[in-house]
C-alpha positions, 0 to 999 in steps of 0.5 A, a space after each residue: 708154931 714159932 719157938 719161944 726163943 728165936 735167933 737175935 737179929 743184928 743189923 748195921 744201919 736202919 732196919 729194912 729186911 728185919 724191921 719190927 723184929 726187935 719187938 716180936 718173934 714173927 710179923 703176922 699180917 696185921 703187923 706187917 701191913 702196919 709197917 709196910 702198907 699194902 703193896 699196889 700192883 705195878 706194871 712189868 716195865 716199871 718193875 724192870 726199870 726199878 730193878 735195872 736202876 739199882 742194879 738189883 741182883 739175886 741173893 742166892 749166890 750167883 748175883 744174876 741181874 733180877 731185871 733180866 730174869 723178869 724179862 726172860 720169863 715174860 718173853 718166854 711166856 708171851 701171853 701164856 702162863 708162867 709161875 713165880 718160884 721162891 727158893 727157900 731151900 738153902 742147903 748150905 749148913 752155914 746159912 740160915 738167912 732165908 729160913 729166918 725170913 720165912 720164919 719171922 718175916 714171911 709176908 715181906 717175902 710173899 709181897 715180893 713174889 706176889 708183886 712179880 706174879 701180878 706183873 707177869 700175869 703168873 698162874 701161881 706163886 710157889 714157895 719151896 722150903 725144907 719140909 717139916 721145918 718151922 719155916 714151912 709152917 710159918 709160910 703156910 700160916 702166912 698164906 692162911 692169914 691172907 686168905 682169911 683177910 680176904 674173907 673178911 673183906 680185905 684187899 690182899 692179892 688173889 694170886 694163888 700161893 702154894 707152899 711145897 715142903 721138900 727134902 732137905 739136903 745140900 743140893 736142895 737149893 740148886 735151881 734144877 734140883 728145886 724145880 724137879 722137887 717141886 714137880 714131884 721128881 727126885 730133888 737132884 740137879 738134872 743131867 742137862 741144864 734147863 733154864 727155869 725161865 724157859 721151862 720150870 714148874 710144870 714145864 712153864 716159864 718160871 721166875 726162880 729166885 731166892 727168898 731174900 731176893 723177893 723180900 728185897 724186891 718188895 722193899 724196892 717197890 715200897 721205897 722206890 729207886 734212890 732218885 725218888 727216896 733216900 730210904 732205899 739202899 741199892 742191893 750192893 750196899 750193906 743192906 743185906 742179910 747175912 748168916 753168921 
């Protein structure tokens, strides 16, 4: 599944997003849990407070405050259903950071998405990425690893996770185009702007953010905000993923 040779990961400072990748091409579930442990469910208010405290922002380019996205989806859903959508369809030719995370460290991304889904009471997690690529196969394998762990008596989350392979094009990662593609429509931006937090996957309130954002969210829950540990680096620090 993973090519014999993978791009070398360079870093400045302690490894967080790429912890463990110096020693293996891909972190499977046992290796991931050894490094990061099992993420315990958190209350929505606690997660929003954490995200606010470190001024966590989306890593897809717009830098929108993640806490505001969480609150918007919760308010729109009320007591109804919602969806958590991972945007792994980076159409920018010069960027490969999301593909790297989904290929080599998929469980960190899934941890963040599942954490958000449990806090929101979401119906499912959807991971959308370029169809037919190694990243899609890696995430699908990660989902299967979690299911197998639960069959064997593990304690992985039972939130359903669905992997959707979409057509790769420059506009694939635009929010409206991504939602349309996941809904089975042509993956192009809608003529009229729709907020995913109000109407996204299957018309449900949808928490839409990119791959790295969810990985960083998992690390925030693991380490906590700066006041409780010095291991966490605020999202505006150099602890971020970049493509050459």
